[in-house]
C-alpha positions as CSV (number, residue, x, y, z in Angstrom):
1,M,3.3,-25.6,14.8
2,A,6.5,-23.9,13.7
3,E,7.2,-20.5,15.2
4,K,6.6,-17.7,12.8
5,V,9.8,-15.7,12.4
6,N,9.7,-12.2,11.0
7,N,10.8,-12.3,7.3
8,F,10.1,-8.8,5.9
9,P,11.9,-6.8,4.8
10,P,14.4,-9.5,3.6
11,L,17.6,-8.0,4.9
12,P,21.1,-9.3,4.2
13,K,22.7,-11.2,7.0
14,F,25.6,-8.8,7.3
15,I,23.2,-5.9,8.3
16,P,22.8,-5.8,12.1
17,L,19.1,-5.4,11.8
18,K,16.3,-7.9,11.8
19,P,13.0,-8.0,9.8
20,C,10.1,-6.3,11.4
21,F,7.1,-8.2,10.0
22,Y,6.0,-11.7,9.2
23,Q,4.5,-12.0,5.7
24,N,3.3,-15.1,3.9
25,L,0.4,-14.6,1.5
26,N,0.1,-18.3,0.7
27,D,-0.2,-19.4,4.3
28,E,-2.1,-16.5,5.9
29,I,-4.4,-15.1,3.3
30,P,-7.4,-17.1,2.1
31,I,-7.0,-18.4,-1.4
32,D,-9.9,-16.3,-2.8
33,Y,-8.2,-13.1,-1.8
34,Q,-4.5,-13.9,-2.3
35,L,-4.6,-12.4,-5.8
36,I,-5.9,-9.0,-4.7
37,V,-3.5,-8.8,-1.7
38,R,-0.6,-9.7,-4.0
39,R,-1.7,-7.0,-6.5
40,I,-1.7,-4.4,-3.7
41,Y,1.7,-5.6,-2.6
42,Q,2.9,-5.2,-6.2
43,L,1.4,-1.7,-6.2
44,W,3.5,-0.8,-3.2
45,I,6.6,-2.0,-5.0
46,F,5.6,-0.1,-8.2
47,Y,5.0,3.1,-6.2
48,S,8.4,2.8,-4.5
49,I,10.1,2.4,-7.9
50,T,8.1,5.5,-9.0
51,L,9.6,7.5,-6.2
52,V,13.1,6.4,-7.3
53,V,12.3,7.4,-10.9
54,N,10.9,10.7,-9.6
55,L,14.2,11.3,-7.7
56,V,16.2,10.8,-11.0
57,A,13.7,13.1,-12.8
58,C,14.1,15.8,-10.2
59,L,17.8,15.6,-10.5
60,A,17.5,16.0,-14.3
61,W,15.1,18.9,-13.6
62,W,17.6,20.6,-11.4
63,I,20.5,20.0,-13.8
64,G,18.4,21.3,-16.7
65,G,17.7,24.6,-15.0
66,G,15.1,23.9,-12.4
67,Y,15.2,24.3,-8.6
68,G,17.2,22.2,-6.2
69,I,14.4,22.1,-3.7
70,N,12.5,19.6,-5.9
71,F,15.4,17.2,-5.7
72,G,15.7,17.6,-1.9
73,L,12.0,17.0,-1.5
74,A,12.1,14.0,-3.8
75,M,14.8,12.5,-1.6
76,L,12.5,13.1,1.4
77,W,9.5,11.6,-0.3
78,L,11.4,8.5,-1.2
79,A,12.8,8.0,2.3
80,L,9.5,8.7,3.9
81,F,6.7,7.4,1.7
82,S,8.4,4.1,0.6
83,P,8.4,2.5,4.1
84,C,5.4,4.4,5.4
85,S,3.1,3.3,2.5
86,Y,4.0,-0.3,3.3
87,V,3.2,0.1,7.0
88,C,0.2,2.4,6.6
89,W,-1.9,0.9,3.9
90,F,-0.4,-2.5,2.8
91,R,-0.1,-4.0,6.3
92,P,-3.7,-2.9,7.2
93,V,-5.2,-4.6,4.2
94,Y,-3.0,-7.6,4.7
95,K,-4.2,-8.0,8.3
96,A,-7.8,-7.2,7.2
97,F,-7.9,-10.2,4.9
98,R,-5.8,-12.4,7.2
99,S,-8.1,-11.9,10.2
100,D,-11.4,-10.7,8.8
101,S,-10.7,-7.4,10.7
102,S,-13.2,-4.6,10.0
103,F,-11.0,-2.1,11.9
104,N,-8.1,-2.8,9.5
105,F,-10.4,-2.5,6.5
106,M,-11.5,0.9,7.8
107,L,-7.9,1.9,8.4
108,F,-6.9,0.8,4.9
109,F,-9.8,2.8,3.3
110,F,-8.8,6.0,5.2
111,L,-5.0,5.8,4.6
112,M,-5.3,4.6,1.0
113,G,-7.6,7.5,0.4
114,M,-5.0,9.9,1.8
115,Q,-2.4,8.2,-0.3
116,L,-4.6,8.5,-3.4
117,L,-5.0,12.3,-2.9
118,L,-1.2,12.6,-2.5
119,S,-0.6,10.6,-5.7
120,I,-3.0,12.8,-7.6
121,L,-1.1,15.9,-6.5
122,Q,2.2,14.1,-7.5
123,T,0.7,13.3,-10.9
124,I,-0.3,16.9,-11.5
125,G,3.3,17.9,-10.6
126,F,3.2,21.4,-9.0
127,S,6.6,23.1,-9.1
128,G,8.4,23.2,-5.7
129,W,6.6,20.0,-4.4
130,G,9.4,17.5,-5.3
131,A,7.2,15.6,-7.8
132,C,7.7,15.5,-11.6
133,G,4.2,15.3,-12.8
134,W,2.5,16.3,-16.0
135,M,2.4,20.1,-15.4
136,S,6.1,20.4,-14.6
137,A,7.2,18.0,-17.4
138,V,5.2,19.7,-20.2
139,L,6.2,23.2,-19.2
140,F,9.9,22.2,-19.0
141,Y,10.0,21.1,-22.7
142,S,10.5,24.7,-23.6
143,T,13.6,24.8,-21.4
144,N,15.4,21.5,-21.7
145,V,13.9,18.7,-23.8
146,G,16.2,16.0,-22.5
147,A,15.3,16.7,-18.9
148,A,11.6,17.0,-19.8
149,V,11.6,13.5,-21.4
150,I,12.9,12.0,-18.2
151,M,10.3,14.0,-16.2
152,T,7.6,12.6,-18.5
153,F,8.5,9.1,-17.5
154,S,8.0,10.1,-13.9
155,A,4.6,11.6,-14.7
156,M,3.5,8.5,-16.5
157,M,4.5,6.3,-13.6
158,F,2.6,8.5,-11.1
159,T,-0.4,8.3,-13.4
160,I,-0.3,4.5,-13.4
161,S,0.1,4.4,-9.6
162,T,-2.9,6.7,-9.1
163,V,-5.2,4.7,-11.4
164,V,-4.3,1.4,-9.8
165,M,-4.7,2.9,-6.3
166,L,-8.2,4.0,-7.2
167,F,-9.0,0.6,-8.6
168,C,-7.7,-1.2,-5.6
169,L,-9.6,1.0,-3.2
170,F,-12.9,0.4,-5.0
171,R,-12.3,-3.3,-5.3
172,V,-11.5,-3.8,-1.6
173,H,-14.5,-1.7,-0.7
174,Q,-16.7,-3.9,-3.0
175,I,-15.4,-7.0,-1.3
176,Y,-15.9,-5.6,2.2
177,R,-19.4,-4.3,1.6
178,G,-20.3,-7.6,-0.1
179,G,-19.3,-9.4,3.1
180,E,-21.6,-7.2,5.2
181,G,-18.8,-5.2,6.7
182,S,-19.7,-2.1,8.6
183,L,-18.4,0.7,10.7
184,Q,-20.1,-0.9,13.7
185,K,-18.0,-4.0,13.4
186,A,-14.9,-1.8,13.4
187,Q,-16.0,0.0,16.5
188,D,-16.7,-3.4,18.2
189,E,-13.2,-4.5,17.4
190,W,-11.8,-1.3,18.8
191,Q,-13.7,-1.7,22.1
192,R,-12.6,-5.4,22.4
193,G,-8.9,-4.5,21.7
194,L,-8.7,-6.8,18.6
195,W,-7.3,-4.0,16.5
196,R,-3.9,-4.2,18.2
197,D,-3.0,-7.7,16.9
198,P,-6.0,-9.5,15.5
199,P,-5.5,-13.3,15.5
200,S,-5.2,-15.0,12.1
201,R,-7.9,-17.4,11.0
202,E,-5.4,-20.2,11.5
203,D,-4.7,-19.2,15.1
204,Q,-8.4,-18.9,15.8
205,I,-9.0,-22.5,14.6
206,N,-6.0,-23.8,16.5
207,N,-7.1,-22.2,19.7
208,F,-10.7,-23.3,19.3
209,S,-12.1,-26.1,21.5
210,G,-15.7,-27.2,21.9
211,N,-18.7,-28.0,19.7
212,S,-19.7,-24.5,18.6
213,L,-17.9,-22.0,16.5
214,P,-16.1,-19.1,18.3
215,A,-17.8,-15.7,18.4
216,Y,-15.1,-14.1,16.2
217,P,-15.6,-15.4,12.6
218,T,-13.0,-17.9,11.4
219,V,-14.4,-18.1,7.9
220,P,-14.7,-15.0,5.8
221,T,-18.1,-14.1,4.4
222,Y,-16.8,-12.0,1.5
223,P,-17.8,-12.8,-2.0
224,S,-15.3,-14.9,-4.0
225,I,-13.2,-13.0,-6.5
226,N,-11.3,-15.2,-8.8
227,R,-10.4,-12.8,-11.5
228,W,-8.3,-9.7,-12.0
229,P,-8.9,-7.4,-15.0
């Protein structure tokens, strides 16, 4: 077996840093769930782009007569939430489907729920929060139309992110509950220490020897989902 070398994020060779994660949906994720994991990955990319658009919108907001604190916070949110959202909710759902890990499913539900609440607040767009949502965009039309139009694009993208996050959260929960997942399974994984680095199904099969299946499941019991609306 070839050694798995970290390949994400794909950094240029001239940067003296190395990738932190190994990610390969086609090899590590069962084929029935590759689509939903890929959609969640695309959601992370879209949300990161939304934070970039929000930064530009906050700059326009500041130039048009708004407060500079919004631009400063928008820079902070971009630098903080873009990498943290990948680590905190994409990686758990990736490992959950890769390893049939109840603990990582539970971690995803909790952190994605927190992300959803934050995205709702960003969509609303309270002034002084560093997010150009609907409230800030609509109210700013009476001050500077050009800046308000740019802010509206940010509000629209936050809205799309929020709706897709909600849909992904319910879809993953539907798959998990359909596979008889439970909090008890997550607690068992915690006690056994499998939450640290759960083995992939491929590793479980390669390390298996004998005439009976290992105690930890190698084949997922989740219902098949072959479509995406």
